Backbone of each chain as ProteinMPNN parsed JSONL, in Angstrom:
{"seq_chain_A": "MKGAASIHNSIRRLRFEAGEMTQQQLADMAGITRQTVIAIEAYKYAPSLELAFKIAKAFGKPLEEVFEYRG", "coords_chain_A": {"N_chain_A": [[5.736, 30.589, 44.116], [7.187, 32.03, 46.062], [9.208, 32.985, 44.45], [7.79, 34.681, 42.752], [6.971, 36.601, 44.563], [9.335, 37.839, 45.293], [10.059, 39.371, 43.193], [9.578, 42.538, 42.5], [7.171, 44.731, 41.018], [6.201, 47.557, 38.991], [3.893, 47.802, 37.579], [1.162, 48.466, 37.911], [1.247, 51.184, 38.661], [2.556, 52.241, 36.432], [0.713, 51.718, 34.441], [-1.294, 53.413, 35.182], [0.02, 55.853, 34.865], [0.346, 55.797, 32.172], [-1.869, 56.912, 30.925], [-4.115, 55.691, 32.147], [-4.055, 53.029, 31.233], [-5.633, 50.002, 30.346], [-5.811, 46.702, 31.858], [-6.342, 44.813, 29.951], [-5.53, 46.088, 27.609], [-2.756, 46.248, 28.034], [-2.234, 43.52, 28.182], [-2.835, 42.723, 25.561], [-0.858, 44.108, 24.181], [1.443, 42.877, 25.146], [1.036, 40.306, 24.439], [-0.287, 38.403, 26.029], [-2.665, 36.909, 28.385], [-5.367, 38.679, 30.042], [-5.681, 37.744, 32.594], [-3.141, 36.911, 33.237], [-1.768, 39.306, 33.42], [-3.089, 40.34, 35.642], [-2.277, 38.424, 37.539], [0.493, 38.903, 37.605], [0.599, 41.537, 38.534], [-0.431, 41.117, 41.045], [1.557, 39.759, 42.244], [1.517, 37.004, 41.971], [2.584, 35.607, 40.012], [5.681, 35.226, 38.456], [7.032, 36.724, 35.719], [8.58, 35.431, 32.678], [11.877, 36.217, 31.433], [11.712, 37.125, 28.817], [8.994, 37.865, 28.603], [8.943, 39.853, 30.529], [10.555, 41.785, 29.311], [8.904, 42.364, 27.129], [6.709, 43.538, 28.402], [7.917, 45.768, 29.555], [8.642, 47.056, 27.211], [6.148, 47.654, 26.199], [5.439, 49.746, 27.829], [7.34, 51.487, 27.13], [9.645, 51.717, 28.607], [12.79, 51.127, 30.359], [13.772, 47.822, 31.425], [14.466, 47.654, 34.18], [13.012, 49.671, 35.301], [10.514, 48.79, 35.423], [10.518, 46.228, 36.558], [11.894, 44.862, 39.554], [14.325, 43.248, 41.486], [13.882, 41.929, 44.645], [15.243, 40.166, 46.523]], "CA_chain_A": [[5.084, 31.681, 44.828], [8.234, 32.828, 46.696], [9.902, 33.656, 43.358], [6.943, 35.776, 42.28], [6.909, 37.639, 45.595], [10.616, 38.551, 45.418], [10.229, 40.274, 42.045], [8.641, 43.647, 42.628], [6.904, 45.388, 39.73], [5.48, 48.836, 39.067], [2.966, 47.773, 36.441], [-0.08, 49.184, 38.207], [1.551, 52.622, 38.605], [2.888, 52.598, 35.046], [-0.545, 51.716, 33.658], [-1.988, 54.659, 35.554], [0.759, 56.966, 34.25], [0.196, 55.706, 30.712], [-3.242, 57.291, 30.563], [-5.065, 54.682, 32.645], [-4.061, 51.857, 30.332], [-6.34, 48.889, 30.993], [-5.067, 45.432, 31.908], [-6.544, 44.145, 28.667], [-4.655, 46.75, 26.619], [-1.382, 45.788, 28.294], [-2.19, 42.097, 27.811], [-2.787, 42.639, 24.094], [0.449, 44.598, 23.721], [2.487, 41.926, 25.531], [0.69, 38.982, 23.888], [-0.672, 37.489, 27.114], [-4.071, 37.079, 28.762], [-5.586, 39.669, 31.102], [-5.491, 37.057, 33.873], [-1.701, 36.88, 33.53], [-1.436, 40.66, 33.896], [-3.616, 40.41, 37.02], [-1.42, 37.583, 38.389], [1.801, 39.566, 37.768], [0.372, 42.701, 39.407], [-0.72, 40.637, 42.401], [2.743, 38.973, 42.666], [1.212, 35.575, 41.984], [3.32, 35.002, 38.907], [6.894, 35.939, 38.036], [7.127, 36.493, 34.267], [9.88, 35.066, 32.113], [12.664, 37.392, 31.037], [11.168, 37.595, 27.538], [7.742, 38.571, 28.857], [9.278, 41.079, 31.263], [11.01, 42.755, 28.3], [7.736, 42.769, 26.326], [5.905, 44.454, 29.226], [8.676, 47.029, 29.63], [8.547, 47.679, 25.885], [4.784, 48.191, 26.066], [5.415, 51.033, 28.529], [8.428, 52.31, 26.608], [10.564, 51.943, 29.733], [13.779, 50.046, 30.514], [13.296, 46.705, 32.263], [14.654, 47.9, 35.619], [12.012, 50.62, 35.795], [9.249, 48.049, 35.559], [10.732, 45.113, 37.483], [13.015, 45.03, 40.483], [14.503, 42.052, 42.306], [14.046, 42.197, 46.08], [15.424, 38.814, 47.071]], "C_chain_A": [[6.119, 32.623, 45.434], [8.965, 33.64, 45.628], [9.119, 34.853, 42.864], [6.946, 36.923, 43.278], [8.201, 38.441, 45.667], [10.891, 39.457, 44.221], [9.142, 41.344, 42.113], [8.38, 44.241, 41.24], [6.071, 46.657, 39.938], [4.42, 48.92, 37.974], [1.705, 48.606, 36.704], [0.137, 50.704, 38.081], [1.802, 53.05, 37.157], [1.644, 52.607, 34.155], [-1.304, 53.01, 33.916], [-1.329, 55.848, 34.857], [0.629, 56.972, 32.719], [-1.262, 55.963, 30.311], [-4.266, 56.253, 30.937], [-5.199, 53.517, 31.659], [-4.753, 50.694, 31.049], [-5.451, 47.646, 30.994], [-5.189, 44.702, 30.575], [-5.656, 44.754, 27.577], [-3.217, 46.287, 26.785], [-1.225, 44.33, 27.864], [-2.069, 41.941, 26.296], [-1.418, 43.073, 23.569], [1.561, 43.593, 24.021], [2.201, 40.512, 25.017], [0.378, 37.953, 24.961], [-2.151, 37.689, 27.429], [-4.171, 38.125, 29.883], [-5.349, 39.041, 32.475], [-4.015, 36.994, 34.254], [-1.231, 38.248, 34.011], [-1.878, 40.801, 35.357], [-2.695, 39.641, 37.974], [-0.06, 38.241, 38.631], [1.649, 40.759, 38.723], [0.16, 42.284, 40.861], [0.425, 39.789, 42.959], [2.432, 37.485, 42.806], [1.934, 34.857, 40.851], [4.521, 35.871, 38.546], [7.087, 35.685, 36.545], [8.515, 36.059, 33.84], [10.6, 36.35, 31.706], [12.095, 38.002, 29.751], [9.88, 38.402, 27.754], [7.99, 39.878, 29.608], [9.74, 42.167, 30.29], [9.826, 43.264, 27.47], [6.89, 43.782, 27.1], [6.6, 45.807, 29.325], [8.58, 47.795, 28.311], [7.167, 48.306, 25.676], [4.67, 49.551, 26.754], [6.475, 52.003, 27.982], [9.445, 52.654, 27.685], [11.631, 50.849, 29.745], [13.277, 49.016, 31.54], [13.35, 47.034, 33.759], [13.693, 48.952, 36.187], [10.668, 49.938, 36.031], [9.392, 46.937, 36.615], [11.973, 45.353, 38.338], [13.106, 43.787, 41.356], [14.734, 42.447, 43.755], [14.168, 40.881, 46.822], [15.783, 38.77, 48.537]], "O_chain_A": [[5.983, 33.843, 45.352], [9.304, 34.805, 45.837], [9.688, 35.909, 42.588], [6.925, 38.089, 42.885], [8.177, 39.607, 46.062], [11.852, 40.226, 44.234], [7.97, 41.098, 41.829], [9.269, 44.251, 40.388], [5.345, 46.798, 40.923], [4.097, 50.011, 37.504], [1.244, 49.349, 35.838], [-0.672, 51.412, 37.482], [1.318, 54.092, 36.715], [1.543, 53.409, 33.227], [-1.873, 53.616, 33.008], [-2.006, 56.731, 34.329], [0.781, 58.007, 32.07], [-1.801, 55.279, 29.441], [-5.176, 55.955, 30.164], [-6.299, 53.091, 31.309], [-4.485, 50.436, 32.223], [-4.481, 47.55, 30.242], [-4.245, 44.051, 30.128], [-5.105, 44.042, 26.737], [-2.538, 45.972, 25.807], [-0.219, 43.952, 27.264], [-1.291, 41.12, 25.811], [-0.886, 42.479, 22.63], [2.512, 43.468, 23.249], [3.042, 39.622, 25.151], [0.726, 36.78, 24.831], [-2.814, 38.53, 26.821], [-3.194, 38.412, 30.574], [-4.88, 39.704, 33.4], [-3.669, 37.02, 35.435], [-0.393, 38.339, 34.908], [-1.137, 41.313, 36.195], [-2.369, 40.118, 39.061], [0.483, 38.152, 39.732], [2.477, 40.959, 39.612], [0.526, 43.008, 41.786], [0.287, 39.173, 44.016], [3.006, 36.795, 43.649], [1.888, 33.63, 40.756], [4.399, 37.082, 38.357], [7.286, 34.539, 36.143], [9.499, 36.288, 34.545], [10.001, 37.425, 31.646], [12.007, 39.222, 29.611], [9.697, 39.471, 27.173], [7.328, 40.885, 29.355], [9.363, 43.33, 30.429], [9.754, 44.45, 27.147], [6.412, 44.763, 26.531], [5.967, 46.855, 29.199], [8.454, 49.019, 28.296], [7.042, 49.36, 25.052], [3.9, 50.408, 26.32], [6.494, 53.183, 28.332], [10.032, 53.736, 27.682], [11.41, 49.765, 29.206], [12.458, 49.328, 32.405], [12.418, 46.738, 34.507], [13.575, 49.103, 37.404], [9.807, 50.451, 36.747], [8.508, 46.735, 37.447], [12.952, 45.958, 37.903], [12.103, 43.323, 41.9], [15.657, 43.2, 44.066], [13.317, 40.524, 47.637], [15.958, 37.688, 49.097]]}, "seq_chain_B": "MSFREKSAWICFIGIWVIFAPYFVHVGALVRSDSLDLPSIAWLLSGAIVLQAIVTALAHIVIAVKHRNEKPDERDRAIELRSYRSAYIAVALLAMFIVAVPATWGYLQSPLVIGQLLLLCLIFGEMAKYLIQAIGYRVGL", "coords_chain_B": {"N_chain_B": [[-12.226, 34.766, 35.521], [-10.16, 32.738, 33.567], [-10.302, 31.166, 30.255], [-8.911, 28.754, 30.306], [-8.774, 28.138, 33.005], [-11.469, 27.8, 33.64], [-11.899, 25.667, 31.931], [-10.307, 23.69, 33.117], [-11.704, 23.266, 35.516], [-14.123, 22.344, 34.464], [-13.329, 19.941, 33.219], [-12.397, 18.535, 35.463], [-14.729, 18.342, 37.083], [-16.394, 17.102, 35.244], [-15.147, 14.579, 34.865], [-15.375, 13.585, 37.462], [-18.183, 13.495, 37.849], [-18.989, 11.657, 35.914], [-17.289, 9.392, 36.178], [-17.284, 8.662, 38.896], [-19.853, 7.433, 39.505], [-19.477, 5.355, 37.699], [-17.319, 3.82, 38.757], [-18.437, 3.116, 41.18], [-20.459, 1.453, 40.327], [-18.929, -0.53, 39.055], [-17.621, -1.514, 41.297], [-19.772, -2.66, 42.631], [-20.355, -4.69, 40.842], [-18.044, -6.229, 41.09], [-18.231, -7.064, 43.753], [-20.54, -8.622, 43.624], [-19.614, -10.602, 42.124], [-19.956, -10.572, 39.367], [-18.53, -9.438, 37.358], [-17.637, -9.022, 34.105], [-15.99, -9.143, 30.864], [-17.589, -8.15, 28.574], [-19.615, -6.558, 29.874], [-18.069, -4.645, 31.198], [-16.797, -3.464, 29.009], [-18.951, -2.239, 27.683], [-19.878, -0.505, 29.666], [-17.595, 1.113, 30.094], [-17.117, 2.227, 27.543], [-19.479, 3.668, 27.267], [-19.235, 5.494, 29.389], [-16.957, 6.942, 28.598], [-17.793, 8.108, 26.163], [-19.981, 9.623, 27.054], [-18.682, 11.367, 28.81], [-17.036, 12.729, 27.027], [-18.971, 14.053, 25.483], [-20.269, 15.675, 27.402], [-18.128, 17.33, 28.343], [-17.34, 18.526, 25.946], [-19.639, 19.983, 25.197], [-19.815, 21.766, 27.363], [-17.417, 23.152, 27.002], [-17.922, 24.408, 24.592], [-19.859, 26.216, 25.372], [-18.398, 27.912, 27.168], [-16.482, 28.828, 25.444], [-17.682, 30.698, 23.841], [-17.653, 33.088, 25.249], [-14.956, 33.468, 25.539], [-13.552, 33.925, 23.125], [-10.787, 33.876, 20.865], [-8.833, 33.708, 22.843], [-5.721, 32.931, 23.493], [-3.385, 30.448, 24.764], [-0.94, 31.505, 27.155], [2.427, 32.031, 28.484], [2.115, 31.638, 31.241], [-0.131, 30.003, 31.428], [0.927, 27.719, 30.241], [2.994, 27.109, 32.048], [1.572, 26.547, 34.391], [0.121, 24.333, 33.542], [2.177, 22.517, 32.985], [3.225, 22.111, 35.561], [1.044, 20.914, 36.801], [0.828, 18.558, 35.324], [3.203, 17.279, 36.067], [2.835, 16.808, 38.835], [0.561, 15.191, 38.756], [1.542, 12.993, 37.362], [3.326, 11.898, 39.198], [1.514, 11.151, 41.197], [-0.014, 9.22, 39.815], [1.972, 7.299, 39.217], [2.762, 6.474, 41.802], [0.343, 5.438, 42.824], [-0.152, 3.393, 40.961], [2.039, 1.72, 41.404], [1.429, 0.945, 43.988], [-0.927, -0.49, 43.578], [-0.005, -2.614, 42.069], [1.916, -3.662, 43.773], [0.656, -4.311, 46.242], [-1.169, -6.604, 45.95], [0.794, -8.468, 45.231], [2.44, -8.476, 47.471], [0.774, -9.405, 49.488], [0.202, -11.85, 48.521], [-2.114, -12.146, 47.18], [-3.985, -12.562, 44.532], [-5.714, -10.738, 42.204], [-8.312, -10.845, 39.678], [-7.435, -10.334, 36.203], [-9.186, -8.46, 35.079], [-10.103, -6.979, 37.271], [-7.712, -5.892, 38.207], [-7.131, -4.386, 35.949], [-9.221, -2.516, 36.061], [-8.551, -1.245, 38.427], [-6.148, -0.072, 37.677], [-7.131, 1.622, 35.737], [-8.6, 3.261, 37.397], [-6.486, 4.515, 38.675], [-5.432, 6.037, 36.551], [-7.607, 7.718, 36.043], [-7.77, 9.002, 38.483], [-5.331, 10.308, 38.382], [-5.764, 12.059, 36.222], [-7.811, 13.622, 37.305], [-6.429, 14.73, 39.439], [-4.577, 16.208, 38.025], [-6.176, 18.176, 36.722], [-7.335, 19.394, 38.938], [-5.107, 20.42, 40.332], [-4.228, 22.168, 38.406], [-6.405, 23.985, 38.252], [-6.347, 25.013, 40.856], [-3.823, 26.103, 40.783], [-4.187, 28.351, 39.174], [-5.599, 29.969, 40.899], [-4.041, 30.194, 43.265], [-1.458, 30.741, 42.375], [1.888, 30.724, 40.869]], "CA_chain_B": [[-11.681, 33.415, 35.348], [-9.771, 32.555, 32.165], [-10.856, 29.996, 29.572], [-8.227, 27.535, 30.732], [-9.166, 27.824, 34.386], [-12.816, 27.225, 33.539], [-11.757, 24.37, 31.273], [-9.778, 22.741, 34.106], [-12.811, 22.92, 36.421], [-15.097, 21.537, 33.704], [-12.782, 18.591, 33.058], [-12.364, 17.899, 36.786], [-16.105, 18.003, 37.491], [-16.9, 16.137, 34.258], [-14.602, 13.253, 35.181], [-15.959, 13.161, 38.744], [-19.621, 13.213, 37.681], [-19.184, 10.46, 35.074], [-16.544, 8.203, 36.589], [-17.611, 8.217, 40.258], [-20.891, 6.389, 39.407], [-18.919, 4.214, 36.955], [-16.547, 2.947, 39.647], [-19.363, 2.57, 42.181], [-21.124, 0.334, 39.651], [-17.925, -1.598, 38.878], [-17.428, -2.085, 42.637], [-20.933, -3.527, 42.9], [-20.191, -5.886, 39.996], [-16.964, -7.044, 41.674], [-18.754, -7.689, 44.983], [-21.522, -9.665, 43.284], [-18.864, -11.563, 41.302], [-20.53, -10.622, 38.021], [-17.736, -8.571, 36.486], [-17.107, -9.7, 32.918], [-15.447, -8.227, 29.847], [-18.597, -7.39, 27.802], [-20.284, -5.514, 30.667], [-17.076, -3.581, 31.425], [-16.568, -2.774, 27.731], [-20.116, -1.362, 27.449], [-19.874, 0.559, 30.689], [-16.47, 2.027, 29.884], [-17.32, 3.04, 26.328], [-20.561, 4.619, 27.565], [-18.703, 6.56, 30.254], [-16.032, 7.779, 27.816], [-18.589, 8.9, 25.198], [-20.763, 10.595, 27.827], [-17.772, 12.397, 29.327], [-16.618, 13.544, 25.881], [-20.095, 14.924, 25.097], [-20.483, 16.676, 28.467], [-17.034, 18.326, 28.369], [-17.357, 19.271, 24.68], [-20.736, 20.958, 25.277], [-19.437, 22.806, 28.336], [-16.36, 23.968, 26.388], [-18.556, 25.264, 23.566], [-20.53, 27.314, 26.104], [-17.434, 28.905, 27.685], [-15.694, 29.384, 24.332], [-18.409, 31.854, 23.292], [-17.203, 34.276, 25.983], [-13.49, 33.594, 25.526], [-13.022, 33.775, 21.775], [-9.446, 34.424, 20.586], [-7.952, 33.698, 24.018], [-4.682, 31.914, 23.278], [-2.616, 30.197, 25.984], [0.33, 32.22, 27.253], [3.46, 31.282, 29.211], [1.605, 31.253, 32.564], [-0.986, 28.829, 31.21], [1.796, 26.562, 29.988], [3.718, 26.794, 33.282], [0.614, 25.913, 35.317], [-0.2, 23.012, 32.99], [3.35, 21.653, 33.185], [3.319, 21.759, 36.977], [-0.03, 19.979, 37.133], [1.191, 17.273, 34.714], [4.279, 16.678, 36.875], [2.249, 16.319, 40.086], [-0.354, 14.094, 38.447], [2.361, 11.847, 36.969], [3.835, 11.299, 40.444], [0.363, 10.507, 41.843], [-0.357, 8.008, 39.047], [3.057, 6.328, 39.378], [2.702, 5.928, 43.165], [-0.861, 4.609, 42.938], [0.011, 2.191, 40.125], [2.975, 0.839, 42.117], [0.677, 0.432, 45.134], [-1.889, -1.487, 43.089], [0.733, -3.8, 41.644], [2.694, -4.21, 44.879], [-0.155, -4.835, 47.348], [-1.549, -8.009, 45.757], [1.995, -9.296, 45.21], [2.936, -8.58, 48.85], [-0.142, -10.222, 50.28], [-0.02, -13.12, 47.846], [-3.535, -12.163, 46.854], [-4.051, -12.184, 43.12], [-7.032, -10.388, 41.683], [-8.45, -11.176, 38.259], [-6.883, -9.265, 35.349], [-10.205, -7.413, 34.889], [-10.119, -6.109, 38.453], [-6.441, -5.134, 38.169], [-7.302, -3.406, 34.87], [-10.097, -1.447, 36.562], [-7.79, -0.485, 39.427], [-5.194, 0.775, 36.94], [-7.944, 2.69, 35.136], [-8.899, 4.181, 38.499], [-5.25, 5.317, 38.841], [-5.358, 7.027, 35.468], [-8.679, 8.695, 36.256], [-7.348, 9.789, 39.634], [-4.248, 11.176, 37.895], [-6.376, 13.12, 35.415], [-8.52, 14.529, 38.213], [-5.398, 15.465, 40.179], [-3.992, 17.183, 37.088], [-7.09, 19.307, 36.516], [-7.523, 20.105, 40.204], [-3.878, 21.195, 40.598], [-4.234, 23.248, 37.408], [-7.402, 24.984, 38.666], [-5.846, 25.659, 42.078], [-2.662, 26.894, 40.358], [-4.661, 29.642, 38.675], [-6.043, 30.777, 42.039], [-2.967, 30.424, 44.245], [-0.311, 31.31, 41.673], [3.091, 29.874, 40.771]], "C_chain_B": [[-11.378, 33.195, 33.862], [-10.408, 31.291, 31.576], [-10.238, 28.709, 30.113], [-8.552, 27.139, 32.167], [-10.561, 27.195, 34.401], [-12.753, 25.822, 32.95], [-11.266, 23.307, 32.26], [-10.884, 22.305, 35.066], [-13.834, 22.03, 35.725], [-14.606, 20.094, 33.584], [-12.788, 17.843, 34.388], [-13.766, 17.44, 37.195], [-16.699, 16.95, 36.552], [-16.426, 14.72, 34.558], [-15.259, 12.714, 36.45], [-17.409, 12.706, 38.556], [-19.842, 11.915, 36.897], [-18.522, 9.231, 35.709], [-16.773, 7.773, 38.045], [-18.731, 7.164, 40.21], [-20.368, 5.134, 38.685], [-18.203, 3.256, 37.916], [-17.409, 2.385, 40.788], [-20.053, 1.332, 41.59], [-20.157, -0.845, 39.46], [-17.675, -2.301, 40.216], [-18.549, -3.052, 42.985], [-20.83, -4.821, 42.092], [-19.122, -6.821, 40.568], [-17.487, -7.797, 42.901], [-19.745, -8.817, 44.682], [-20.916, -10.722, 42.361], [-19.434, -11.679, 39.884], [-19.798, -9.695, 37.046], [-17.229, -9.383, 35.297], [-16.726, -8.666, 31.857], [-16.527, -7.476, 29.066], [-19.257, -6.271, 28.61], [-19.346, -4.343, 30.931], [-16.868, -2.771, 30.141], [-17.703, -1.796, 27.448], [-20.117, -0.177, 28.408], [-18.808, 1.606, 30.392], [-16.673, 2.878, 28.636], [-18.435, 4.059, 26.536], [-20.053, 5.795, 28.382], [-17.802, 7.507, 29.46], [-16.81, 8.687, 26.855], [-19.364, 9.999, 25.924], [-19.874, 11.735, 28.321], [-17.309, 13.328, 28.198], [-17.717, 14.531, 25.492], [-20.278, 16.051, 26.122], [-19.4, 17.75, 28.423], [-17.023, 19.152, 27.077], [-18.442, 20.355, 24.717], [-20.38, 22.114, 26.212], [-18.361, 23.729, 27.753], [-16.929, 24.896, 25.301], [-19.202, 26.471, 24.243], [-19.514, 28.361, 26.566], [-16.611, 29.538, 26.56], [-16.37, 30.605, 23.713], [-17.899, 33.144, 23.936], [-15.7, 34.518, 25.819], [-12.908, 33.377, 24.132], [-11.651, 34.432, 21.664], [-8.52, 34.464, 21.804], [-6.939, 32.562, 23.872], [-3.921, 31.67, 24.574], [-1.317, 30.999, 25.987], [1.287, 31.421, 28.137], [2.997, 30.847, 30.608], [0.707, 30.024, 32.452], [-0.133, 27.574, 31.045], [2.536, 26.145, 31.248], [2.81, 26.067, 34.271], [0.286, 24.497, 34.841], [0.952, 22.028, 33.204], [3.452, 21.189, 34.635], [2.24, 20.743, 37.35], [0.243, 18.595, 36.541], [2.202, 16.539, 35.589], [3.697, 16.074, 38.15], [1.352, 15.115, 39.823], [0.427, 12.833, 38.072], [2.877, 11.126, 38.213], [2.702, 10.545, 41.149], [0.0, 9.2, 41.146], [0.696, 6.931, 39.271], [2.988, 5.678, 40.757], [1.499, 5.004, 43.335], [-0.718, 3.302, 42.163], [0.96, 1.209, 40.812], [2.269, 0.17, 43.293], [-0.248, -0.701, 44.688], [-1.194, -2.774, 42.657], [1.395, -4.464, 42.843], [1.824, -4.87, 45.949], [-0.599, -6.284, 47.123], [-0.336, -8.939, 45.786], [2.508, -9.522, 46.632], [2.057, -9.511, 49.676], [-0.387, -11.605, 49.658], [-1.466, -13.277, 47.409], [-3.687, -11.67, 45.42], [-5.495, -11.925, 42.689], [-7.106, -10.83, 40.219], [-7.884, -10.029, 37.427], [-7.881, -8.131, 35.123], [-10.219, -6.431, 36.053], [-8.853, -5.257, 38.481], [-6.537, -4.034, 37.107], [-8.158, -2.222, 35.331], [-9.384, -0.591, 37.608], [-6.779, 0.436, 38.741], [-5.931, 1.926, 36.24], [-8.297, 3.743, 36.188], [-7.697, 5.1, 38.768], [-5.181, 6.418, 37.805], [-6.397, 8.127, 35.665], [-8.312, 9.61, 37.422], [-6.254, 10.78, 39.216], [-4.788, 12.347, 37.084], [-7.083, 14.137, 36.309], [-7.528, 15.375, 38.998], [-4.809, 16.552, 39.293], [-4.896, 18.415, 36.957], [-7.308, 20.112, 37.802], [-6.307, 20.982, 40.521], [-3.811, 22.389, 39.654], [-5.194, 24.367, 37.856], [-6.93, 25.737, 39.905], [-4.657, 26.562, 41.736], [-3.061, 28.273, 39.847], [-5.081, 30.564, 39.823], [-4.871, 31.197, 42.916], [-1.76, 31.108, 43.604], [0.876, 30.37, 41.678], [4.186, 30.399, 41.677]], "O_chain_B": [[-12.23, 33.435, 33.006], [-10.971, 30.465, 32.295], [-10.927, 27.716, 30.347], [-8.6, 25.955, 32.501], [-10.802, 26.197, 35.08], [-13.449, 24.911, 33.398], [-11.741, 22.172, 32.248], [-10.996, 21.124, 35.394], [-14.35, 21.081, 36.316], [-15.359, 19.149, 33.816], [-13.138, 16.664, 34.443], [-13.961, 16.294, 37.601], [-17.404, 16.037, 36.982], [-17.211, 13.773, 34.511], [-15.65, 11.548, 36.514], [-17.805, 11.652, 39.053], [-20.774, 11.164, 37.186], [-19.125, 8.159, 35.77], [-16.483, 6.628, 38.393], [-18.584, 6.1, 40.812], [-20.754, 4.011, 39.007], [-18.441, 2.048, 37.899], [-17.133, 1.299, 41.297], [-20.208, 0.309, 42.258], [-20.521, -2.001, 39.676], [-17.535, -3.522, 40.268], [-18.316, -4.118, 43.555], [-21.168, -5.901, 42.577], [-19.27, -8.043, 40.537], [-17.232, -8.989, 43.074], [-19.787, -9.828, 45.383], [-21.61, -11.617, 41.88], [-19.397, -12.75, 39.278], [-20.363, -9.234, 36.054], [-16.467, -10.334, 35.477], [-17.088, -7.492, 31.94], [-16.404, -6.263, 28.899], [-19.442, -5.165, 28.103], [-19.765, -3.187, 30.894], [-16.774, -1.545, 30.182], [-17.463, -0.664, 27.027], [-20.324, 0.973, 28.022], [-19.064, 2.809, 30.429], [-16.44, 4.086, 28.651], [-18.352, 5.183, 26.041], [-20.392, 6.946, 28.109], [-17.873, 8.725, 29.626], [-16.524, 9.88, 26.746], [-19.405, 11.146, 25.48], [-20.25, 12.906, 28.263], [-17.203, 14.541, 28.379], [-17.441, 15.696, 25.207], [-20.422, 17.219, 25.761], [-19.706, 18.941, 28.461], [-16.729, 20.347, 27.11], [-18.204, 21.496, 24.322], [-20.612, 23.281, 25.897], [-18.388, 24.939, 27.978], [-16.465, 26.023, 25.126], [-19.107, 27.598, 23.756], [-19.732, 29.558, 26.382], [-16.105, 30.65, 26.706], [-15.699, 31.453, 23.125], [-17.733, 34.161, 23.263], [-15.233, 35.65, 25.948], [-11.881, 32.715, 23.984], [-11.396, 35.446, 22.314], [-7.522, 35.185, 21.793], [-7.256, 31.394, 24.096], [-3.813, 32.573, 25.404], [-0.672, 31.154, 24.95], [1.003, 30.279, 28.497], [3.431, 29.809, 31.108], [0.777, 29.117, 33.281], [-0.419, 26.522, 31.617], [2.695, 24.95, 31.499], [3.221, 25.097, 34.909], [0.187, 23.574, 35.649], [0.74, 20.868, 33.556], [3.73, 20.021, 34.904], [2.493, 19.82, 38.125], [-0.065, 17.579, 37.165], [2.079, 15.337, 35.826], [4.034, 14.944, 38.506], [1.376, 14.139, 40.572], [0.019, 11.726, 38.425], [2.868, 9.896, 38.276], [2.904, 9.434, 41.639], [-0.262, 8.192, 41.802], [0.352, 5.77, 39.493], [3.14, 4.462, 40.873], [1.612, 3.924, 43.915], [-1.11, 2.239, 42.643], [0.716, 0.002, 40.804], [2.476, -1.013, 43.564], [-0.336, -1.74, 45.344], [-1.714, -3.873, 42.848], [1.436, -5.692, 42.928], [2.218, -5.893, 46.509], [-0.426, -7.117, 48.013], [-0.415, -10.056, 46.296], [2.958, -10.618, 46.967], [2.556, -10.309, 50.47], [-1.109, -12.424, 50.226], [-1.976, -14.39, 47.283], [-3.528, -10.48, 45.147], [-6.365, -12.789, 42.802], [-6.088, -11.149, 39.605], [-7.852, -8.886, 37.882], [-7.484, -6.973, 34.99], [-10.329, -5.22, 35.863], [-8.907, -4.055, 38.743], [-6.091, -2.907, 37.322], [-7.852, -1.07, 35.027], [-9.58, 0.623, 37.673], [-6.575, 1.575, 39.164], [-5.428, 3.047, 36.161], [-8.295, 4.943, 35.915], [-7.856, 6.288, 39.048], [-4.911, 7.576, 38.121], [-6.11, 9.31, 35.481], [-8.51, 10.824, 37.365], [-6.253, 11.936, 39.639], [-4.335, 13.482, 37.234], [-6.975, 15.346, 36.104], [-7.738, 16.571, 39.204], [-4.569, 17.673, 39.742], [-4.433, 19.551, 37.07], [-7.446, 21.335, 37.771], [-6.452, 22.135, 40.926], [-3.394, 23.48, 40.043], [-4.835, 25.544, 37.839], [-7.092, 26.954, 39.996], [-4.495, 27.638, 42.312], [-2.346, 29.251, 40.068], [-4.937, 31.783, 39.734], [-4.716, 32.367, 43.266], [-1.119, 31.957, 44.225], [0.889, 29.361, 42.383], [5.271, 29.82, 41.733]]}, "name": "protein", "num_of_chains": 2, "seq": "MKGAASIHNSIRRLRFEAGEMTQQQLADMAGITRQTVIAIEAYKYAPSLELAFKIAKAFGKPLEEVFEYRGMSFREKSAWICFIGIWVIFAPYFVHVGALVRSDSLDLPSIAWLLSGAIVLQAIVTALAHIVIAVKHRNEKPDERDRAIELRSYRSAYIAVALLAMFIVAVPATWGYLQSPLVIGQLLLLCLIFGEMAKYLIQAIGYRVGL"}
């Protein structure tokens, strides 16, 4: 839980900027379930490095624009 | 709620609903000193078959809504954590069951010890599913 909270993400904002992309659309692009997208957005789950790269790729952004460590 | 979260709740409730009456009945048999292998074999096989049917039917119902939902890394992480916690619970309970009669010099019949060990396994399974279901709510 602490690990998930220390990794900040901008997924919600990026989804909005990407033409109101739905959580399900992002989930399909990253190969995860919608519940996992919800958990990441709510800081209840810290994704693996591989998944973080997949999410960043789905937005066409570099990793550091999507995720930020605030330890 | 995802398929796996629903599945964890179904398994937890299914085990509780079937095996709580089972162990209450076994307890009554132990107290009345009428616990024997054939009655236990019938009871246990009935409980296992009933639990399999109940959980299978419930899974069919929820699978209709969650078609094509494959497990992802979060599902696997939550499952691994629940397995680890349940293993510790089972190991501690099993040690307790073996150690207590030995410490008190009080030897139960092998059937009773077997039922107590089965209770440990059932408790471990319930702990696993409960931790899994809570893990989906609380997060990792």
